[in-house]
N, C-alpha and C positions, 0 to 999 in steps of 0.2 A: 639791536642782534648780543649788548652782553646779555638779557635774557635766556636765549639761544646758547648762549656760551657758557655759562652758568651751570645750566640741564646738561652737558655734557661731561662735567666736572665733580660730576655724582648727588645732581639734587635727586629727589623724591619724585616719585614718579610721577603723583600731582601737582609739583613747584615746573617739574620739565612739563607737562602738556600745561599750565596757563603759560609760561611763558614761549612757547612754540606758538599759541594762538594771538599772543601779545603780536611777536615779532610777523607774522603775519598780518595783522590786522596793519601796522605798520606801514605795509609794502603794498598795501591794496590789494590782498589776497580774498576774492567773495567767494562764500561761500554756497552761491548760489551759481546758476546755468546760465551768464546772463552771455557769456563768448558765444560767439555763431560755432556750427558745426561747421569740422572741418575734421579731416580722416588726419592720423600720425602721419608725418612727415618723414619722409624716407631717408634718411641720415650718412653720409659718409666721411669722414675722417682724410681726405688728399694734401698733401703738399700742394704749392703754387701750380708746378706743373708732373707732378711724380708722383701717381695714381697710391706709392707702396707707402709714403714718407707724408708725416704728422708736424701740424701747431698747434702749440696748443694754447690758449689766453693766456695772454699775462695778469697774473694774482697781483694785488695792492696788498700794501703793505699790512690790510687788517684780514688780508685774506678771509673776506665776508666772500658766501655763500652770494651769485646773481639775484638783483635786487628785481621784481614783479614790478611792472610797469603800472602805475595807477592812469596810464593815459585810458582813453576808452578806448572801447574791441576795434582790434584792426579788423579794416575795412572783408569782406569776403573777396579769396582772390581770384582770380579769375584763370578759363581752362590752363592756358597755358603755365607752363611753368616760369615758375624765376628763383634764380639764384641771387647771395649774398656771400661777397665776401668780407670776411673783415680780416685784418691784420695786424696782432697783438706783437707786442717785444715783450719775451719773456728778460726776468730778474736777470742778476750775475749766478754766475756760477764758479767754486773753487776754482773747480777745470778750464772752463771754457763757456764763450756764452755762447749762444748757438739762438741765430730769429728761428722760431715755429708756428708755421701762420696756420691755423684753421680754419680750415673751407667747408661749410657749411651749406649743402645744397637740400634743398628744400626744395619738394615735388607736390604740389598739389593739387585736386582736381573734384568737383562736384559729384558725389555720387549720390543715390534713389533715396530718400531716407531710408527703408530698409536695411540697403548694403552696409553698415554699420552698425546695424541691430545684429543682437544675439539669433541663432533661429529659432523653433520655437521648441526646436531640442534641448537648446540650450536653454532659454528662456526658464523650462520650465525647471530646472534645477535650483535649490534654496541655496543662495551662496552663502546665508547665513548657518547652513547646515555646514558646510562645506568649512565655517571657519572655527569649527570646532577642534580640527585636524592641523598636522604642521605639512599637507601637501601643499606646493604653489600652485595657484590658482593660472588655468590655463588661456587658450582662447576657447576649449567646450565651457570654461565656469563665467568666464568675461566676456568673451568676444572676441574678433581680430582688434575692433578701433580702441577697448582700452586698454590693453595686452601693448599696442603700441604709443598708448600715450603713453605708460610705465616706464618701458624700454629708454623712450627721448628725457624721461625726467633722470632716470637712473643713466642714461650715457652724462649728462651732465655734470652729477653729481660723480662720477669715473672721473671724468676729464679733469674735474678742479682737482683732485685727487691725485691726479698722473703730475698735474702740473709742481702738486706741490712736493711729488718726488724731485723730480728737474729741479725745482729753485732750494732740496739740499732743507726747507720745512719740514724735517722730521718728530719733532716735538707734537706737531699741526694733525700726523698724520692719526693717531690713537683717538684725539676729541670730534676728526672726522668720522671714524669709524665705532663709535661710541663707547669705547672702549678708555675712555679718560678716568681721573679719579678712582681707578677698582671698579669701574663698573660691569665687567663683563664678570666679574669675580660677585659681587654683590647683588645679581642678579636687572638690572638697571639695563643692561648693555644693549638686549635688543627692541628697549623704547626711547633711549636714545638713539639708538640708527635708526628707526621712524618718524622720527621729530626732528633727526638731523636731512634725512631726503624728504618730507612737506614741500621747504620753498621751491625742489629742482622742481616739483611734480607741480605745484601749482606755477610755477611760469610757463606752464605748456595750455594750452586750451582744450578743454574738457572738449569732448564729443560728445555733441547736443544730444541731449535725451537719453544720458547714459549717465548723468553726472553722481546717481544713487552709488551704481557698480565702481566709480569713479576714489567715493568716499571709500567706502569700502575697500575698495581693494587698494587704495594706498596707507592703509594702518594695517596691514596682514605681512606682518614683518617676515615669515620665509619665502613671499611669492619678491618682499623688494630684493631683498635679499639675492635672490636666485639672480633674479635680472640685475642687482649692481655687479656682480658676479663675473657671467660672461661681458658685461661691457665693457669691466675691467680688464679681465684677463683681454678682449682683441685691440684696447688701444696698446694694454704694455706690449701686444706681439706688432703692430707696428709700429713704433718709436724701437724696437728693437732690430725690424728691417731696414731704418731707420739711420742703424749705428749708434742712437742713442744711448743705450743699454747692449751691454755685451750680453747676459742672461734673463731675459722680461721677471725668470725664478725667483731671481736671485736679489728683487729690488724690495726698500721696504715698506712700498706699498704692499705688494703681495704678500709679503713674508708676512706681516701683521693680518692682511685680511685671513690667511690660511689660518695663523694664533686663536684669532678668534673663532673663525672653525668648527677647532676643536674643544672647545671651551665651555664646558657642561650647561651653562645656562642655555650658550647656541643651540645641542644638541635636541634637548627640552621644550626650545622652543619650537624647533622642525621635526621634532620628531613626529615619525608618517603614522597615520591613524593603523591600529592591529586589521580593520576591516578598510575593506579596498571597495571601490567607486561599485553599486549597484549594479546587475545587468538583469533585475526585473524588479518592476517596482514593484510588487507585494514578497520578496524576496534579500535578505539583509546577504547576497550569495557575491563575493568578488569572483576576478572574471579567473584569478588563477586555482578558487575554490571549483567555481562549476566545471572544470576542463580535470579537476580530477575526476570529481562525481558522477563526468560524463566518462572517466574512465573508467572506474565502480562498476557502472551499467552496464559497458561496455563486454568487462571481463563476467560479469555476473549473468549476461545474456548466453556468452559465448558458454560457459561451463553450462550452464540451466538447460539449454541445447539439448548438447552431449547426452546430456544425460537425461533427459526427456528419448533418444534415439537411444541410449542403451533399453533403457527402460520398453518403450514399443520395441525394440527384435524380441524383449524378454516374451513380452505378449504376445506376439505374434508365431512364434516358437509354441507356445503353452498352450494356445490357443488352439495350432496345425495339431497336435499333441493328442489335447480330446477330441478336434473331431475326429483323427486315425481310430481313434479307441475305441468311434462310439460305434455299438454292434450292429448287425443288421437283425432281421427280422429273420429271417433262414438259419442264423448261428445260432440259437440257443429254441428254439421249435417252431411252428408253422403257424404257431397262433396270431391270431389278428391283431392282439393287442399290442402298442406300443410297448416296445423294452425302454426299463428305467434304471439311471444308474449313476452313481455317484462321481462329484468330479470337484479333484481338491483344490483348492486357491491359496498353492501356495501352502503354508500353514496355520490359514488367517480365515479366511472365510469358504467355505464348502458349502453346495447350493443341492436339491435335487433337481434333477435337468429334463428333458425330454423328446421322444422323436417322432415326427408324424414322415409317414412315406404314401408314394401313391399318390400324389395330388398335381391338379392340373391348372395352374394357372387362365382364370376365363375371362379378365378384361383387366384392365387398369383405367385412372383414374387421378387428378389431380387433388388433396384437398386442403383446406388453409392454410393460410402460411407457406404455401409452393410443395406439399406433399405430397411423393410419386403412391399412390396406392397401389395394391395389385391383392385381385380375390383368386383366391383357392380352392379349386372343390377335388373333393375326393375321384377318384375313375369310378364311373358307375352310381352315380351320383350316392353311392349308402352315404353313412352316416360317419360322419369322427370320431378314431377309439378314443375312452378316455386317455386324458392330456393333462400337465399339471400345466399345460402352455395358460398365459392370461396376458391380457392387455398391458403394453409396455414391456413385456421380458425381448430382452437381443434375442434375438434367432440369427442363423445363419441357413442361407434359402439354393441348398445346390440340384444341381443335374442328376440323378439318379441312374444306375441302373438292375437289368433286370431282377436283381441279389437284393435290389433297394440301396448299394454303395453309394456313396458320394460316386459322383464321375471327372464334377468341374470344381471351378476356383469358387469361394467360397464368395456369393453376393450377399452385406450384411444388411441387419432391417430389423424393426423393431414390429410386437404383435400390435396392431391394432386394434379390432376385434375378431369376436371367434363368434359368426353367425347365430342366428337364431335358427336359426331350422338345425342346426346341428350339423351340417357336412361342409360349410364354407368356415373357409380361416381369410381377415385379411388384414395382410402385412405392409408397412410401411418402407420400401426402399430404398437407401442411398443414390441406386443408379436410377441414370435415366431415359428417356429414352433414347438413340440414337446407341448406348452401351452395348459393345457386344455380346455383355454375359446376360445381359436383362432383356435382347433379341435371342439370344439363347434358350428363357425360359419358357418362353410359349411354344405349344406343338409338342413339349417332351415330360417324363416321369421325375416329380421333382420332388426332396425329400425338405425335411423342417426340421432345425434341430435348434435346444436352446441350451446356452453352453453359458454360461455365468462366470465374467469373466471374462468374453468375447475382446478381440483386438478390438477397442475404436478405433475408427479411422479420424471421424469429424470431431473426436475432443483431443486425439492427440496436434492435428492439425490449428486447433485452435486457439489451443496450450504455445503454440510456437508461431500465433500471428500474436499472440498477447506479446512475445518478447521482444519482439522485433518492432513491434508498435513501441514498446518502452526505450526500447532504444531510439529508433528514429525517433519521436519528440521529446522523451527526458525532458530539460530544462526550458525548451519551444517555451513560450508564452499561450501557443496555442491550447496545450498539455492544460485540461481543467484540471489533471491532477499532480500540478508542477510540484508545490507545497507536499505533497507525501511522497513524491520521487526525492526532493531533496531533504526529506526528514529517515527516510530510508538509507541513501545513499553517501549522508554527509556524516562528516565529526559532529560530537558533542556539541561541540561552540557551534557549529552551525546550522542548528534546529531553527527551524524558521523564527523571529524575535524568542526569541526563547525562554529568556528574562522578563520581553515586558509581555508576556501571555499567560505566564504564571500556571507554566506546564506540573507543576509539582503540588502547587497550590493550589486549592480548590473553594473555599467558602469563599473568596466573591466572588460568586459567580451565583446568583441569588436565587432561591426556589420557593419563597416564600408567595403563596397567595397561587401557585404551580402546584403541588402536590401535599396532600391530603398531608393532616401531621400523624404520624406514628404507621404509615403507610410504607414507611419503608428502614431500615437499620441507615446505620453511618455510613458503612463503605456501599451500600448501594446508590444512596442521599449522592455519594463523594464520584462514583462512576455518573450518576445520571448527567451531574453540575457538569462533570467535564466531558460528556458528550455532547450536552449543549453549547457547548465552550466556540462557535463559528471559527475563531483566529486558530483553536489545533485542527492543526494538520490530520494527526490520525489518535487514535486510542485503544490500546491493547486490553480488554475486558477479562481476566480470566473469573471464572467463574464454575469453582470446587461443584464437588455434588451435594444437590440439595442446596442448596445457594440460593437459588432462585435469579439465575441468570434469567432464563423465558420470558420472567414478568417483568422484569427488569431492562428486556429490550423492548418489548411492548407500551410502559408505559414510557420510553428514550425515545421511542418511533414516533409512539403519539403528541409527546410534546417538541418535536422536531416540528413537527408537520404544524403542529398549533403555532409557531414559532415562523409560521413564511416558506420551508423549505421542504424540496420534493426528495423522495426520500427512495432508495433503490435496496431491498434486502434479496440475500444469496445464501445458498449455503452449499456444502457437498451434494449434498444427496435431494434425490426428489423428496424423501420424504422428513426431513429438517425442513425442507420449505412446504411444504402444504401446514407443518405444526405450527410454526407462524403464522400461514394465513389464517388459520384455524382458530387462533389465541386473539389475531385483531381483526378478527370477523367482529369479535363482540363489541369495538368499539365502531364509532359511526366513521368509518372510512371507508374515503376510496380509493378503495383496492386491485389490483390485478394480478391475476400467474398466468405467467408468460413462459409455456413449455407444451412440450407432447402432453395432448390430450390423451391418449392411453397411459401417460405415468401420472397423469393425475390421481389422488387420491379423491372418492363420489364424494366424501363429505363434503372438499370446496370447489367440486368443481363449478359450481354457478358463476366463482370468482376468478374464473379462467377464462382464457383473455376469448377461444373460441366462442365458451356458453356466451359473454357476453355482445361479440359481435355476430352470434346467431340469432340472439333474441333483438336485437334492435335490426337485422336484415329483411326479419321474419316474413312484412309484410314486402320487401322488396321480390325477397325471391320467390313468394308467389304469385307473383304478377310476372317477376320471371319467366317461373315454368309455364304458367297462362300463355302467353308470347314464343316462349322457346317449341310448345305443344303445336298450337296454332301452324311458325313455319314450318315445322315437320309435317305436316298430313298438306299442307299448300306442296311440299314437296314431292311428295308422293303423289298427288293430282296432276306434278308438272315435270313428270320424270326424261315426257318424247321429247318437249321442249327444252332444246339447252340453254340456248339465252337463258331462258326466266330458270331455272334450274338455278343456276351458275350465280344468278340475282340473289335467290334462298336463300340458298349456303353461305353465298356473303354474308347476307342479312345476320345467318347465325353467329358467324361467326363475330361481328361486330356485338354481336348482341353476348357474345359471349365477354367478348373487354371489356365489355357495358357491367359485367359484372361481377368482375376482379379490378377494375379499379374502384368501384364502389368499395369491393372486400379493401380493399387498402386505402383506401380514402377513411372509413370508418375503423381500423385499427387503428393511424394515426389519431385519429377523431379520439378513441377509447382511451389510448396511453398518454398520450399528452393532457386529460382532462382528471387523469389518473392522480392522488396525492402519493402513492407507494405503489410500486412496481417488483413486484417478485421472479425471483427465476435460480436455479440452478448455476453455479460458475459457470459452468461451460455454454448454461443455457443462453448468459449473457452476452454472447459475440452473436446472437440471432439476428438480423437485420432491421427485424422489427425493434428492436433497443437502439443498437448501434443506432439505427436512425433520426434519435430524439438525441435532444437538447443536454449537455451535460446534467446532471443531478447536484443536487446542495452536498449531500450525506448517503453514502455507502454502507451499511449495514452487513457482514459478510458473517452467518453467526455458525455456528461447531466447525472456525475456521481451523482446529487443530487437529482435524480429520483431511484436510484441501493439500495439496499439493503444492507448492506457495507459485506455481507457472500459472494455473487454476485461475487463482486469487488477482492477479494480474490480470483479468477480462474485465470482471466489473468494475475496479479500484481505479482503473484509466476514463472510466467515466462517469466520474466523480471529482467536488473538487475536496473532496476530506473524508477520510473512511473510517471508520470502528470495527474493528477485529473483536470477536468472540467467541470462546469458547474455555478450553483445558488442555494443554498440553501436555495436563499429568494422566489423561485417560487415553484412548485408543488414539495412536496415530496412523498417515495416510498408511494405506498400503503397499509395497511396492515388491512389486516378484523378482525384483534383479537385484544381486548380492551388491554386483559393483556400482550400481545406483547408489544403492539405501546407505554405502559407506561414503560415495561422491557429495550425501547432503539433501539428494531429494527426498527423503524420508523427514525433513526437518522442516513443519509448514511454517509459514512467515506469519503466525500468532507466538509462536516459539521463540524466533528470532527478533519479533519487532520487541518480545514479551524482555532481552538480554540485553537489548540496544541501548545506550548510550547510559548506561546503571540503571536501568529497570525506570527512567523517567518516562519511559511512552508507554507505560502499562500501571493499571489498577488491577488490585486483588478482592475478591469477594469472600468475606472473614465469616458469615455467620449462617450454620445451614440450620432447617428447618424442616432435614426428611429421618432422620437415622434416631436412633435411639445415643446415647452415647459412650455406650461402650465400642459400637460397628463409627463410630464416626472420629474418635481418639486414635484410633489404629489409621486410619486415611488420613487423618493431621498429620501424624508424627511421620509415617513412614513418606507422606508425596507430598506435605503440603509444610515442612520447616516449623510444626505448633503451631500455624498461627490462624487455624482452625479449632473453632467454636462452637458451641452446638446451644441452640435456643434453648429456654427454659420449658417451652410448650413441648418438643419435644424429645427432650434431653433422656425423659425417665419412661415414654410410655413403651409398652411391654404387647404382647397379643394376648394377655389376659385383661387388659385394660380392653380391647375393643367389646364391642356387645354379643350376647348370645355369648364368649368365650367362657372356658371352663379353666376354673384354676390346676396347672399343672406344672409339672419342673421342667419340660420344655414349655410351656406358655409362658413360663415366668424368665425364660432364658431368653436374654441377647444373642449370644451366637453360643454354639457347637458343634462341636467334631464327632465325628460319627466315625472314627479310625476302624479300620480292613486291619488292625494286625491287632491281637491278641493279648490280652495282658503283660505275655513272659516272651511275646516279641515274635511269634510266628506270624503268617498272613492265613487268613481263614482260605479256606478251598473254596475257588469259584471268585475270586478277587483279584489276578492275575488279569495280567491288560493283552491283548488280543489285536494283533494287525491285521485293516478290517480287507476282506477276501476279494472286493470289487477293486484293489487295487486304489484305492484313492491316496496311499497316504495315510490316513484314518487310523486312530482308535477307540476300541471300545471294549468295554466291562462289564461283562453280565453281573458278576455278584455286586461292585458297585449300584448298579443299575435296580438289584432288586433291593439293594438296603434304601437306596431313594424312595421305590414304593411307598415300603415301608415306611415311612417318617412320613409321606406323603397324608396317609392314612394315620396316621396318629395326629395328627394337626386337626384333619376333617373331625376326626370321633371330640377329637377336643375342642371344634364347636368353628373351627378355620372355614370360612368359606371358600371354595375351590377356587370361587376366585381373585383371592385375597395370596395364593402361590403361585410362584413361577422355580420354574428349575433350570436350572445354565450347566454348559456342558461346553467346553473348548474347540470338543471335538464332532463332526458334524456324526460321523460314523454314530456317535455316544447318544446321540442328540435321535437319531431316526432309531433306537431300540428302546429309548427309555418312550416316545412318542407310542410304540409299537404295544410298547407290555401298557400302555396308560389307556391304550384303546380298549381295552380286555375288562377295564373298569368305568362302566358308567357312571357308578359313582364320582367319580372322577376327573369327570367332565367339567372343564373354565379353568378347568389346568393349563398353562402357558410354561412348553416345552420349546426351547430356544441357543442358538451359541448365542455368547458372553457379547459379540461382536457386533449380531444385530441385536442387544436387545439396553443398547446404549441408549441413551433416553428415557429411558421406563424406572417404574420402581412396582414394586411389590410389599405387602407387607411382611410376607414369609417365603426367603428366598431359601434355595438347595444348590450348591454348587456342586457337578461331580470331576472330582479332580484324571478321574478316571487311567492315569502313570502308575507304574508300580511293576516294578523289576531289579533285579540286582546287581544292576549298575548306577542305580540312582539317577537315571537321564529324566529330566520333568520337562525336556524339549520348550517352546512357548510358553511352558506354564510359570517361567521362570520371568518373565517380562510384568513389572511392575504396572505399567498400566494396564495391562488388559486385567487385572488382579484388582486393580484399583476400581475400575468399572464391575468389575462381579461382586468385592465385597456391597459396595457403595448401590447396590440395586437394590437394600433392602433397607425398608423401614421400622419391622420389630422385630426383628430373629429375621436369622444368617445360620445356614447349620452347611460345612464344609464334611462331604464325601473322600475319604483321602484313602492313601495309603502313608502313614505319618514317616514310615524307615527311609520311602522312597523321596519325599515332598520336601525333607529336613536336606535332604544333600544340596538346597539349594538354601542360601544363610537367607536370603528375601520370603521366602516358604516357611524357614525356619521358626524368623519372626514372630508372622501371622500364626504360627502355632504357640506360640506362647505367650502372646496376646489371647489366644483363647484360651488356651490353660488360665493365663488370670484373672480374667473376668469373664468367662464364662462357663462351660463344662464340657467332658468329657464322659465320652462312651463307649466302648468298644463294640462294635456292632455287628452281629454275624448274618450272613445272608441266609434266606428260605427260608425263614421262622417269621411267616404275618402273621401281624399278629400283636408283635413286641416280645413273644417270650423270648427271641433271642437278643435281647437290647439289656445291658447291663451295666449298672452306673460307679462310676470310679474318679476320683478326685485329680487320681494318678495322670500324666502322659509319658508314656515309656518313650524313648528312639529320640526323646531332643535333652540336651545335652549341653 
């Protein structure tokens, strides 16, 4: 016992441990589990006949802890409870001698082996891991039996301390608490307390089979101190009820306990871990943090749902206005030609539309995937009038009156195909059989209107469903995208395994042997390495113009498949999805394009789900048609026999069910075997995709153009996600200003890139498209100067192309064609005009003439017309330019398009007509930096800007663009109307720029 006492008086930790081991050995305490398995006895301390009174054991003068008996193990107790009473006399007290009796009642009963063991859930938790923090261990970690074993030992130790309190042996109280010799201050107090507790613990039989947990728990200071404090409190309160103490809180033992608990060494030992117990095996998220994240999700879903509803109302209002504005044939003339008109899409997207009247619904059928197809023909079987309608166009189908005007509500659909006979058109409608609106179409005269930006109810519903699913599943274990959700809605410190996964460092992912050396630059290799990290839940890849984003995604998808992952690729538009399908078709991957067959490009139709299924079912359908034909022949022969005819009809019905089941099975088989599945964001909600198992990786291309709710549709179907795009280019199209200001126009790519100080994002920094004069403007204005030009393209010009002559224009990377004269006046005819069609669009005839002149300058210099692209932000100007170019066969091949529709493409020479020219300096949405970024960066070798510098310079962003052209390019004052170039004068001075 001297060894134990010396340890309490301030010995080193090693000496104290050795002393404790020696003490335990002397007392016969074994370190192996030889004791019979006994559940912890229920202890209570009572006085002889009064349950509220206490008696304590008589302490010897040596004040040693109770010794464990070296005798053989106690026999296994019987089912009946046994009790033993020990009456001990207390020592003399200064004020009074009081006899205190300790009554220890032990109730033991035999239990099955598993009753004293922790549950499977408890046993799965590593105790060694929990020991790293200061949380006391409870039943969840140790089990009921081990907790009872600790309580019993600590109760004995607390009783011994209370007895010393009554006898007035205050000098020993500090030693019993491990505070002797300044232990609490020198850092050995917690160790001394643990060693003091060992004899009391080992005196109690360990539960059989749980010895390892007992050995670990008996050295865990926070657990021992927590139990000791509770037991001492209960004993002192009982003694107060016996009138031994007036106030148990004023006792020396309790004061010393609190003094020890307030020491810095104790607080350090029991300091709780900053991370709570995990609620998910794969996430390090505590209970409180999980609740916070779920609250964030709830708030986000409510806010975004409100914004979607506001935008939906704006779309409906816009659609109705456009439908009401559609002219009827007799409003203009008696011609049978359809009336063409322009429809404004806010100020951002505007397209030409068409109308066909006097149609009759002939028949209806169900296409692949449940599409409801309706065949329409022109009344009298006449040919369809010339129309711009094409497969995939969104249309509105309505009953029309005698004047051709719409007389009923709109039934939405899309053009499936135009009949080869030129007399019919097939439309896939959203309505089904039994819908009153659908039923009214038959037997009436019908009109079909193509409306760009038609309010799509299905898209709205799917976006809302995705938000509801996000809120419902959230952090549920069944949600495959739980890691992505936690990353986007948690704090920086709570990103899943942030430090362990090296979200910033990427060099640890080895790409040796996977990628050919020199094929990608450093920024691209970094993006690929981060994208292949399976432990990383989310990656946002920003790809500025010309940085090879699509090529990088192609390689990343191929490598992901190579390492055994199933990949789901989506994009906000069908064109972007088809572009990715075309790129992936070059490599040996099993890919399937899911979507509306009418909206899938003909170049990738062979990869569409419909084509693949039809190919596999070709022989089956031939046999089906043969059987169907035979049954119909039999039916015609048996019409007089009702019972036989009914049987044949039943066979026909069963045959149809067989075909549908075969189609469903084949669709499932094709999708399950596919390594890469592709669709639009909205198309990801298609039931044929939702019924599949979750994907390993979701890749969303052009994520900067998608509203955030639409991105959640594919994200919730994958375990991790890669967002690719450029938030510095075109943003999502939003009609409602209120929804735009509320944040609906902020893409998920933009939000993720800014989240957690950019730790989730990476940026491609080397461009391989543009001359450096063009790229340097984009780098400075849009990309913080980080965009660098590859030496292979940094100095290439039009003159470097084959068969191109050396002229001032072909040797110029940037050119300003100013419609202002050198002394500041505007050339005649270069004023802006509002489209008389009422579209809200603008056109400028003078600028159109200058554009035509410049096109022919390029063509005469040897530049191929197919290498030239003309852009304008206004659809009216685009239409005017198309009409002008149609007059010149030499210019065939020159592409004219809006800026918005040209994103993702490029040309050697790009000409931009800015249109705006007014006294107020109003530039409209030309001041949108992202739109101008798209326009300028489409050019590889040459970009020409046609504008009124005086008007444009009222916008500071555009003024900087003109200054950049003056510094790195050329300026010409262009006079319209002098074809051949006689009206072009060269000057290095740019007026009106200050």
